[in-house]
C-alpha positions, 0 to 999 in steps of 0.5 A: 280664208275659206270655211267649210262647215261639216255635218254628216247626217249618217254615222253620227247623231244629227246636229241641230239647228244651231250648231255644226259638228265641225268647221274647217279652216282653209287657209286661215292667215290668223288665228285669235283665241279669247279667253272667257269672257264674262257678262261683265260692265266697262266697270266690270259689274255683271249684269243682274240677270241672265239675259243682261249677262248674255247682252253684255258678253256679246257686246264685249266679244264684239270689242275683243273682235274688232281689236283684231279687226275680226267680227263675230263673222270670224268665230270658228269655235264657241264653249259656254260655260254655264253656272246652271243647266237651266241656262241653256235655251236662253244662251243658245237663242243668244248664240244664234242671234249674234251670229245671224243664225250661222252655224259653228261647232259649240259646247255648253258646259254646266260648271261652278263660276269663279264669282256666284253672280258670273252667270255665264262665260263663252270663250271663242276662237276666231280666224281670219 
């Protein structure tokens, strides 16, 4: 599989350093669509803070990816659902760190989660 990042510099608003407008996936042999993943521990208990929930989310995503013989390097699309807009900066930092600075198309949406103590939910698409 080959990927190419497309972030035009004219004719569209500029992308920031932490995301790309698009990724082209050439010749993938498989895709993995991961449901919204929350910051819950193995007992289904949410972390008490945003930082802890983000750590748990990325741990959970790595486990799900590993089950499909993939890593965070296979992520080609990410959507974050934030309970509050004030979580955007910390969420972006956690994503950038988890991806090792690799830029991918990403969207953050402010939404009411099903349970009040679920602060963020992240869904991904991965390709190999």
